[in-house]
KOLMI-219555 format. One record per residue (C-alpha): residue number from 1; x, y, z. Coordinates in steps of 0.05 Angstrom, whole numbers. Example, Ala and Ser with C-alpha at 12.3 -4.5 7.8 and 13.67 -1.06 7.14 Angstrom:
! residues 2
TORVEX seq      x      y      z
TORVEX   1    246    -90    156
TORVEX   2    273    -21    143
This chain:
! residues 433
TORVEX seq      x      y      z
TORVEX   1   -482   -107    348
TORVEX   2   -523   -151    385
TORVEX   3   -503   -215    416
TORVEX   4   -525   -286    416
TORVEX   5   -508   -348    461
TORVEX   6   -525   -426    453
TORVEX   7   -515   -482    492
TORVEX   8   -533   -547    457
TORVEX   9   -547   -607    499
TORVEX  10   -564   -684    466
TORVEX  11   -544   -712    405
TORVEX  12   -508   -687    338
TORVEX  13   -575   -669    306
TORVEX  14   -584   -631    359
TORVEX  15   -511   -592    346
TORVEX  16   -529   -583    268
TORVEX  17   -594   -545    287
TORVEX  18   -564   -494    333
TORVEX  19   -515   -489    279
TORVEX  20   -568   -468    228
TORVEX  21   -600   -424    285
TORVEX  22   -542   -388    290
TORVEX  23   -531   -374    220
TORVEX  24   -594   -342    221
TORVEX  25   -571   -288    275
TORVEX  26   -514   -289    237
TORVEX  27   -554   -265    178
TORVEX  28   -593   -217    224
TORVEX  29   -522   -176    245
TORVEX  30   -524   -216    314
TORVEX  31   -447   -228    337
TORVEX  32   -442   -294    370
TORVEX  33   -407   -302    441
TORVEX  34   -389   -356    491
TORVEX  35   -457   -379    537
TORVEX  36   -427   -357    605
TORVEX  37   -412   -285    566
TORVEX  38   -462   -227    570
TORVEX  39   -515   -235    509
TORVEX  40   -578   -204    489
TORVEX  41   -604   -270    469
TORVEX  42   -587   -340    500
TORVEX  43   -617   -400    457
TORVEX  44   -615   -467    502
TORVEX  45   -626   -528    450
TORVEX  46   -655   -576    492
TORVEX  47   -656   -652    503
TORVEX  48   -698   -705    544
TORVEX  49   -669   -771    530
TORVEX  50   -666   -779    602
TORVEX  51   -689   -745    673
TORVEX  52   -619   -729    676
TORVEX  53   -626   -682    607
TORVEX  54   -684   -643    631
TORVEX  55   -653   -630    698
TORVEX  56   -586   -599    659
TORVEX  57   -637   -562    615
TORVEX  58   -659   -536    665
TORVEX  59   -609   -512    698
TORVEX  60   -579   -482    639
TORVEX  61   -641   -445    625
TORVEX  62   -640   -407    702
TORVEX  63   -573   -390    687
TORVEX  64   -575   -345    625
TORVEX  65   -618   -288    671
TORVEX  66   -565   -289    724
TORVEX  67   -513   -266    674
TORVEX  68   -565   -218    634
TORVEX  69   -634   -207    669
TORVEX  70   -655   -169    609
TORVEX  71   -643   -213    564
TORVEX  72   -693   -253    515
TORVEX  73   -688   -327    525
TORVEX  74   -707   -376    483
TORVEX  75   -721   -455    506
TORVEX  76   -719   -500    437
TORVEX  77   -719   -567    421
TORVEX  78   -740   -638    452
TORVEX  79   -756   -618    514
TORVEX  80   -781   -555    494
TORVEX  81   -824   -600    444
TORVEX  82   -850   -650    499
TORVEX  83   -862   -611    559
TORVEX  84   -902   -559    532
TORVEX  85   -922   -502    572
TORVEX  86   -906   -549    638
TORVEX  87   -831   -514    621
TORVEX  88   -855   -440    635
TORVEX  89   -880   -473    695
TORVEX  90   -817   -501    714
TORVEX  91   -773   -445    687
TORVEX  92   -809   -381    701
TORVEX  93   -751   -347    669
TORVEX  94   -769   -365    588
TORVEX  95   -793   -314    543
TORVEX  96   -805   -359    482
TORVEX  97   -817   -435    474
TORVEX  98   -795   -464    412
TORVEX  99   -805   -540    394
TORVEX 100   -773   -584    341
TORVEX 101   -810   -543    282
TORVEX 102   -811   -468    260
TORVEX 103   -735   -461    289
TORVEX 104   -721   -420    223
TORVEX 105   -768   -363    248
TORVEX 106   -729   -352    312
TORVEX 107   -708   -285    290
TORVEX 108   -775   -263    273
TORVEX 109   -798   -288    340
TORVEX 110   -748   -244    376
TORVEX 111   -768   -189    345
TORVEX 112   -840   -202    360
TORVEX 113   -835   -216    433
TORVEX 114   -782   -153    443
TORVEX 115   -830   -102    408
TORVEX 116   -881   -122    469
TORVEX 117   -937   -155    430
TORVEX 118   -936   -216    477
TORVEX 119   -909   -231    553
TORVEX 120   -888   -298    524
TORVEX 121   -897   -330    462
TORVEX 122   -896   -414    452
TORVEX 123   -897   -435    380
TORVEX 124   -901   -509    402
TORVEX 125   -949   -543    358
TORVEX 126   -968   -623    343
TORVEX 127   -909   -647    318
TORVEX 128   -943   -712    287
TORVEX 129   -984   -665    242
TORVEX 130   -918   -635    212
TORVEX 131   -890   -676    149
TORVEX 132   -846   -624    110
TORVEX 133   -772   -626    130
TORVEX 134   -755   -565    161
TORVEX 135   -707   -536    109
TORVEX 136   -645   -496    142
TORVEX 137   -579   -501    122
TORVEX 138   -498   -488    147
TORVEX 139   -454   -452    103
TORVEX 140   -407   -411    150
TORVEX 141   -333   -437    154
TORVEX 142   -325   -474    216
TORVEX 143   -260   -486    256
TORVEX 144   -257   -569    247
TORVEX 145   -242   -608    187
TORVEX 146   -312   -646    191
TORVEX 147   -389   -623    180
TORVEX 148   -454   -655    195
TORVEX 149   -509   -649    147
TORVEX 150   -572   -661    164
TORVEX 151   -615   -706    117
TORVEX 152   -673   -733    153
TORVEX 153   -717   -716    212
TORVEX 154   -770   -753    261
TORVEX 155   -778   -831    263
TORVEX 156   -828   -876    254
TORVEX 157   -794   -944    292
TORVEX 158   -828   -929    369
TORVEX 159   -776   -976    407
TORVEX 160   -815   -978    475
TORVEX 161   -759   -935    511
TORVEX 162   -749   -878    468
TORVEX 163   -791   -813    473
TORVEX 164   -751   -778    410
TORVEX 165   -817   -799    361
TORVEX 166   -861   -761    406
TORVEX 167   -814   -703    406
TORVEX 168   -784   -705    327
TORVEX 169   -850   -730    301
TORVEX 170   -851   -782    234
TORVEX 171   -796   -784    185
TORVEX 172   -791   -723    140
TORVEX 173   -736   -718     87
TORVEX 174   -690   -664     67
TORVEX 175   -701   -660    -15
TORVEX 176   -640   -699    -56
TORVEX 177   -623   -631    -89
TORVEX 178   -620   -587    -28
TORVEX 179   -568   -640      9
TORVEX 180   -531   -638    -61
TORVEX 181   -534   -560    -59
TORVEX 182   -501   -550     18
TORVEX 183   -454   -610      9
TORVEX 184   -430   -568    -54
TORVEX 185   -426   -509    -11
TORVEX 186   -392   -544     52
TORVEX 187   -340   -559      0
TORVEX 188   -323   -496    -37
TORVEX 189   -312   -475     40
TORVEX 190   -256   -523     50
TORVEX 191   -288   -579     83
TORVEX 192   -262   -645     73
TORVEX 193   -303   -699    109
TORVEX 194   -384   -698    126
TORVEX 195   -423   -741    162
TORVEX 196   -498   -745    140
TORVEX 197   -543   -738    208
TORVEX 198   -608   -749    228
TORVEX 199   -663   -784    274
TORVEX 200   -665   -847    221
TORVEX 201   -614   -838    172
TORVEX 202   -636   -909    148
TORVEX 203   -711   -875    141
TORVEX 204   -682   -835     82
TORVEX 205   -721   -823     28
TORVEX 206   -785   -866     50
TORVEX 207   -830   -801     46
TORVEX 208   -801   -780    -22
TORVEX 209   -807   -841    -58
TORVEX 210   -758   -825   -111
TORVEX 211   -703   -840    -74
TORVEX 212   -665   -877     -7
TORVEX 213   -596   -870     29
TORVEX 214   -557   -910    -24
TORVEX 215   -572   -863    -79
TORVEX 216   -559   -797    -35
TORVEX 217   -497   -831    -14
TORVEX 218   -484   -841    -95
TORVEX 219   -496   -767   -105
TORVEX 220   -460   -741    -54
TORVEX 221   -400   -790    -69
TORVEX 222   -388   -754   -140
TORVEX 223   -377   -678    -99
TORVEX 224   -304   -645   -113
TORVEX 225   -271   -639    -52
TORVEX 226   -310   -678     -3
TORVEX 227   -259   -733     13
TORVEX 228   -292   -777     61
TORVEX 229   -373   -792     83
TORVEX 230   -391   -818    138
TORVEX 231   -457   -830    166
TORVEX 232   -486   -827    238
TORVEX 233   -531   -889    270
TORVEX 234   -557   -934    230
TORVEX 235   -582  -1008    240
TORVEX 236   -571  -1075    218
TORVEX 237   -624  -1086    174
TORVEX 238   -580  -1028    127
TORVEX 239   -526  -1082    108
TORVEX 240   -562  -1112     53
TORVEX 241   -527  -1136     -8
TORVEX 242   -553  -1078    -48
TORVEX 243   -507  -1035      5
TORVEX 244   -452  -1078      4
TORVEX 245   -445  -1078    -62
TORVEX 246   -461  -1006    -71
TORVEX 247   -408   -980    -16
TORVEX 248   -360  -1026    -60
TORVEX 249   -360   -968   -110
TORVEX 250   -353   -910    -63
TORVEX 251   -279   -908    -30
TORVEX 252   -299   -839     -4
TORVEX 253   -348   -877     50
TORVEX 254   -303   -891    114
TORVEX 255   -293   -958    148
TORVEX 256   -338   -933    205
TORVEX 257   -406   -951    226
TORVEX 258   -436   -934    273
TORVEX 259   -485   -999    281
TORVEX 260   -545   -996    341
TORVEX 261   -552  -1054    382
TORVEX 262   -578  -1037    450
TORVEX 263   -586  -1103    473
TORVEX 264   -546  -1175    457
TORVEX 265   -608  -1213    484
TORVEX 266   -666  -1227    432
TORVEX 267   -714  -1232    481
TORVEX 268   -691  -1160    507
TORVEX 269   -696  -1132    434
TORVEX 270   -761  -1153    426
TORVEX 271   -787  -1123    486
TORVEX 272   -749  -1056    457
TORVEX 273   -792  -1065    396
TORVEX 274   -721  -1075    356
TORVEX 275   -731  -1094    288
TORVEX 276   -680  -1146    290
TORVEX 277   -646  -1201    318
TORVEX 278   -571  -1223    350
TORVEX 279   -560  -1264    293
TORVEX 280   -580  -1207    234
TORVEX 281   -536  -1160    279
TORVEX 282   -477  -1204    277
TORVEX 283   -486  -1221    197
TORVEX 284   -489  -1153    186
TORVEX 285   -421  -1152    224
TORVEX 286   -393  -1205    185
TORVEX 287   -417  -1170    119
TORVEX 288   -378  -1109    135
TORVEX 289   -318  -1145    164
TORVEX 290   -315  -1177     99
TORVEX 291   -326  -1112     52
TORVEX 292   -277  -1089     96
TORVEX 293   -226  -1118    152
TORVEX 294   -210  -1055    185
TORVEX 295   -277  -1025    197
TORVEX 296   -292  -1001    263
TORVEX 297   -358  -1013    296
TORVEX 298   -389   -972    351
TORVEX 299   -456   -980    383
TORVEX 300   -505   -965    437
TORVEX 301   -519  -1015    493
TORVEX 302   -583  -1007    542
TORVEX 303   -562  -1040    612
TORVEX 304   -624  -1049    663
TORVEX 305   -678  -1047    610
TORVEX 306   -752  -1065    642
TORVEX 307   -753  -1145    667
TORVEX 308   -682  -1151    641
TORVEX 309   -653  -1222    681
TORVEX 310   -590  -1238    704
TORVEX 311   -589  -1283    646
TORVEX 312   -612  -1235    583
TORVEX 313   -560  -1188    610
TORVEX 314   -505  -1241    608
TORVEX 315   -527  -1257    537
TORVEX 316   -509  -1186    513
TORVEX 317   -444  -1189    550
TORVEX 318   -423  -1260    515
TORVEX 319   -454  -1226    447
TORVEX 320   -411  -1163    452
TORVEX 321   -350  -1213    467
TORVEX 322   -371  -1248    394
TORVEX 323   -377  -1201    350
TORVEX 324   -320  -1158    381
TORVEX 325   -344  -1087    374
TORVEX 326   -295  -1034    374
TORVEX 327   -326   -987    420
TORVEX 328   -398   -979    465
TORVEX 329   -437   -927    497
TORVEX 330   -463   -953    555
TORVEX 331   -533   -926    572
TORVEX 332   -569   -942    642
TORVEX 333   -649   -949    623
TORVEX 334   -668   -889    644
TORVEX 335   -754   -889    645
TORVEX 336   -783   -837    600
TORVEX 337   -857   -817    614
TORVEX 338   -900   -828    560
TORVEX 339   -865   -886    536
TORVEX 340   -886   -964    536
TORVEX 341   -818   -980    574
TORVEX 342   -839   -934    630
TORVEX 343   -897   -970    648
TORVEX 344   -869  -1042    638
TORVEX 345   -872  -1087    703
TORVEX 346   -802  -1109    737
TORVEX 347   -767  -1047    728
TORVEX 348   -685  -1057    752
TORVEX 349   -654  -1027    819
TORVEX 350   -612   -973    813
TORVEX 351   -555  -1014    845
TORVEX 352   -568  -1068    791
TORVEX 353   -558  -1027    741
TORVEX 354   -497   -998    764
TORVEX 355   -475  -1064    771
TORVEX 356   -487  -1089    705
TORVEX 357   -458  -1019    678
TORVEX 358   -396  -1037    711
TORVEX 359   -382  -1106    681
TORVEX 360   -397  -1077    608
TORVEX 361   -349  -1018    617
TORVEX 362   -304  -1073    633
TORVEX 363   -314  -1106    568
TORVEX 364   -319  -1047    530
TORVEX 365   -245  -1022    551
TORVEX 366   -213  -1092    535
TORVEX 367   -249  -1094    466
TORVEX 368   -233  -1020    447
TORVEX 369   -152  -1043    462
TORVEX 370   -158  -1103    429
TORVEX 371   -184  -1061    364
TORVEX 372   -134  -1002    371
TORVEX 373    -76  -1045    383
TORVEX 374    -82  -1082    319
TORVEX 375    -56  -1021    282
TORVEX 376      9  -1003    313
TORVEX 377     53  -1022    254
TORVEX 378      8  -1006    202
TORVEX 379     11   -944    160
TORVEX 380    -54   -908    164
TORVEX 381    -91   -842    122
TORVEX 382   -108   -788    184
TORVEX 383   -144   -724    161
TORVEX 384   -111   -669    220
TORVEX 385   -155   -620    250
TORVEX 386   -123   -594    303
TORVEX 387    -52   -566    321
TORVEX 388    -34   -556    390
TORVEX 389     45   -548    425
TORVEX 390     69   -576    371
TORVEX 391     31   -632    358
TORVEX 392    -29   -646    303
TORVEX 393    -84   -697    317
TORVEX 394   -132   -723    267
TORVEX 395   -177   -784    251
TORVEX 396   -163   -839    210
TORVEX 397   -216   -863    165
TORVEX 398   -244   -916    210
TORVEX 399   -249   -860    269
TORVEX 400   -178   -871    308
TORVEX 401   -148   -810    339
TORVEX 402    -77   -799    313
TORVEX 403    -20   -753    337
TORVEX 404     48   -732    296
TORVEX 405     92   -677    311
TORVEX 406     84   -621    267
TORVEX 407     45   -548    251
TORVEX 408    -17   -518    227
TORVEX 409      5   -528    158
TORVEX 410    -26   -597    177
TORVEX 411    -90   -582    191
TORVEX 412   -139   -604    136
TORVEX 413   -102   -648    103
TORVEX 414   -101   -724     93
TORVEX 415    -34   -752    105
TORVEX 416     -1   -823    102
TORVEX 417     21   -838    179
TORVEX 418     58   -895    203
TORVEX 419     29   -918    274
TORVEX 420     84   -929    327
TORVEX 421     55   -933    388
TORVEX 422     -8   -915    439
TORVEX 423    -13   -855    475
TORVEX 424    -75   -874    515
TORVEX 425   -135   -899    514
TORVEX 426   -161   -860    448
TORVEX 427   -100   -846    419
TORVEX 428    -42   -874    383
TORVEX 429     22   -832    358
TORVEX 430     64   -839    289
TORVEX 431    109   -806    239
TORVEX 432     95   -777    173
TORVEX 433    107   -826    121
């Protein structure tokens, strides 16, 4: 049996794409092995969000031929897409280059290459010309109790710092029936929680014309066996009165949203080409908390965006304190060649970025601690995932990690837990009720 090993860098969408590609290999009779093991085929699903991502991609690509010099090496994904043939000059070991389309042809391309028809195969197309969602599915049983379902590809927003629209192309939505059928399959395999993911999930349906994110949620909500529904990152403009009213009738939707912020300064948001103000963001937070007082609101913030003054950074600090977010992922600005922000004047010095990052990290820890602490002494529903050494850990609907004493029989079950204490900065401890 031929062996394949995959390595994924970057976001949850990339993780989904890798799983879908692995399914193609398994259908063709391949055995999946660890990336550090001997394999006939290595696939690196690349990311290009930062310069560090690019470097890591090249490191992982070069590593493979040291394990098996005769293997077939595939560079796939965003860095492969944006770097084009340049990636072959950077990493001469690459045999096949696939961007962010035609990934469902990967097995056929490997067969073509190994038959010796070409020295190297590149199928990187102009992603801006692609208008159809590339249908790939996941239907095998995973180790976890929750699973990602990709519903959308591409982005039309063109935030000034972001390379993704140039690597993923314009929005393409997966047909509602195809999403429905995949979720039904996954429910039949025992998955209790799904996460609807994509590059710009809020844009779902805009290119189809007869559906939208609310309609998709309502349809998926009716599938028997699915107990929880989450969404990957959405924007504050999604939190309309219509959306809030729809959520009232969908108890399976988790009380957790990753609500994109990026900056707490209106002037910085404008330079970023974000489509909302801080006041609109605050109103979205208020509406969600009015609906669900226990809602967890996580976000991303970029520090050191070009031209960011001390005053603008202080505005961000004050804003996150004001809206009391439960967790913040913090990223120092990294200029990406080809984006408007990379050419902007007043690029911030690395030492200033580091200082601002440290200040925001300090504030984030306090906000996260305050959010977690309020649930000690309460009862919460936990979907348990993993058993280890006499304990089982899982997540609440608002994405708090909870651990209890127990065995593997608790895995993939939802149970009420009395929260007793906090174990560490990410984990609560309790007893089954």
